[in-house]
Structures are given as structure tokens and as C-alpha cells.
C-alpha positions as CSV (number, residue, x, y, z in Angstrom):
1,M,102.4,103.5,93.9
2,P,99.2,105.3,93.0
3,L,98.9,109.0,92.5
4,H,96.2,111.0,94.4
5,L,94.3,114.3,93.9
6,T,93.6,117.0,96.4
7,K,90.6,119.3,96.4
8,V,89.3,122.0,98.7
9,A,85.9,121.0,100.3
10,Y,84.5,124.3,99.1
11,G,81.3,125.3,100.9
12,H,81.9,122.7,103.7
13,P,83.8,124.5,106.5
14,S,83.9,121.4,108.8
15,L,84.4,117.7,108.6
16,P,80.9,116.9,109.9
17,E,79.4,119.1,107.2
18,L,81.4,117.3,104.5
19,E,80.4,113.9,106.0
20,A,76.7,114.9,105.8
21,V,77.0,115.8,102.1
22,V,78.9,112.6,101.3
23,A,76.2,110.6,103.1
24,L,73.4,112.4,101.2
25,R,75.1,111.9,97.8
26,A,75.6,108.2,98.7
27,A,71.9,107.8,99.4
28,Q,71.2,109.5,96.1
29,G,73.2,107.0,94.1
30,G,76.9,107.9,94.4
31,L,79.5,110.6,94.8
32,V,80.6,112.2,91.5
33,L,82.6,115.4,91.0
34,T,82.8,117.1,87.7
35,T,85.8,118.9,86.3
36,R,86.5,120.6,83.0
37,Y,89.4,118.4,81.9
38,L,90.5,114.8,82.4
39,P,93.7,114.8,84.5
40,K,96.7,114.3,82.2
41,R,98.0,111.7,84.7
42,H,94.7,109.9,85.1
43,A,96.2,106.5,84.3
44,E,98.5,106.9,87.4
45,I,95.5,107.7,89.6
46,A,94.1,104.2,89.3
47,G,93.8,103.0,92.9
48,G,94.3,106.5,94.3
49,S,92.1,108.8,96.4
50,L,90.8,112.3,96.4
51,Y,92.1,114.0,99.6
52,W,89.8,116.7,101.0
53,I,91.2,120.0,102.3
54,I,89.3,121.8,105.1
55,K,90.8,124.9,106.8
56,H,94.1,124.5,105.1
57,Q,94.5,120.9,106.2
58,L,94.2,117.5,104.5
59,V,91.6,115.8,106.7
60,A,90.0,112.9,104.8
61,R,90.1,111.0,101.6
62,S,87.6,109.3,99.3
63,P,88.9,106.5,97.0
64,I,88.6,107.2,93.3
65,L,86.7,104.5,91.5
66,R,87.0,105.7,87.9
67,F,86.8,108.6,85.5
68,G,83.9,109.1,83.0
69,E,82.1,111.6,80.9
70,A,79.7,114.1,82.3
71,E,77.2,116.6,80.6
72,G,78.6,119.3,78.5
73,G,81.9,117.6,77.6
74,R,83.1,117.6,81.2
75,T,84.8,114.8,83.1
76,A,83.2,113.0,86.0
77,I,85.3,111.7,88.8
78,H,83.5,108.8,90.5
79,L,84.4,108.5,94.1
80,E,83.6,105.8,96.7
81,P,80.8,107.5,98.8
82,R,82.7,107.4,102.1
83,L,85.3,109.5,103.9
84,I,88.4,107.9,105.4
85,L,89.9,110.2,108.1
86,V,93.6,110.9,107.7
87,A,96.2,112.4,110.0
88,A,95.8,116.1,109.4
89,R,98.5,117.7,107.4
90,P,98.8,121.3,106.3
91,K,98.0,122.0,102.7
92,R,97.5,125.4,101.1
93,A,94.2,126.0,99.5
94,H,94.0,126.0,95.7
95,Q,91.4,126.1,92.9
96,G,90.4,122.9,91.2
97,W,92.5,119.8,92.0
98,R,96.2,119.1,92.4
99,Y,98.3,115.9,92.3
100,L,99.6,114.3,95.5
101,E,102.3,111.7,95.4
102,D,101.7,108.6,97.4
103,K,104.9,109.2,99.5
104,D,103.5,112.6,100.5
105,A,100.0,111.4,101.4
106,P,99.1,111.4,105.1
107,P,98.4,108.1,106.8
108,D,94.8,107.0,107.6
109,L,93.6,107.4,111.1
110,G,92.2,104.5,113.1
111,G,93.6,101.3,114.4
112,D,96.4,102.2,116.9
113,S,96.0,106.0,116.5
114,G,93.5,106.1,119.3
115,T,90.9,107.8,117.2
116,A,88.9,104.8,115.9
117,D,86.2,105.1,118.7
118,M,86.2,108.9,118.7
119,P,83.3,110.8,117.1
120,H,84.3,112.2,113.7
121,R,83.4,115.7,114.8
122,L,85.8,115.6,117.7
123,V,88.6,114.2,115.4
124,G,87.9,117.0,113.0
125,E,88.1,119.6,115.7
126,L,91.3,118.2,117.1
127,A,92.9,118.0,113.6
128,A,91.9,121.6,112.9
129,I,93.9,122.8,115.9
130,G,96.8,120.5,115.1
131,L,96.5,118.0,117.9
132,L,96.2,115.0,115.5
């Protein structure tokens, strides 16, 4: 079972804004986050995702492709440039990233959840008020 990371979507107060940034970075060649240190449990994260926190809720995830080196001795976290909506789950804000066990990760939305055909903005708003 893979291990995941969580991160606050700092500067992106809504799901549509985060989606716009992810789409822009995808058009520019990929979604890469940098961090000061390589996660100690990085080997366990293979096949995992980065779960995004907006307004104290886990709302979406981006699969982690690999870890690499970035400028200045930092670590690059290469993400698949897409967001997969998940069932909103409360999560306290924190600085940096934190680990999330697979058993504690929220399920993806879509399929039989009734949200597959809904606009992402509406799904984000419903999740923010706890209806999803």
C-alpha cells in the first residue's frame, strides 16, 4: 500500500483556482513542487499521491511520478499534471507536507458518486460546505 503526502494549496483558496494553476503548469511542461528535504519515507511513496488541502479539507490529489533534484540543493517532487477529485475530508492546515497512510486517504469521486458529470467548481463548493 503506497504512502501519500498532504500539502496546503497555499495561495489557491478554491478548487477552480488550483485547477487553473495545474492546467497552466501542465501547458508549461509539468507540475513540479520543490521542498528543502527529500522525504525520509520517499521509497514508500512510490505509487502514491499528493493530496491537496483547501479550506481545511482534502479535496483533490495529484499522483506523484518521482523525486528529483532542484536548484540550490532542494528536492523536486514531480507530479502528474492533473487533479483527481476526492471525497472531501477534514484535514488541519500545516506547513510543508505531511504523510498520509493509504488506509486514511479519502476515496476518489466519480463513477457511482454522482459527481462525474458535475462541474468541478460545483463539486468544490459542495465539498467545502460538507455535502460531499
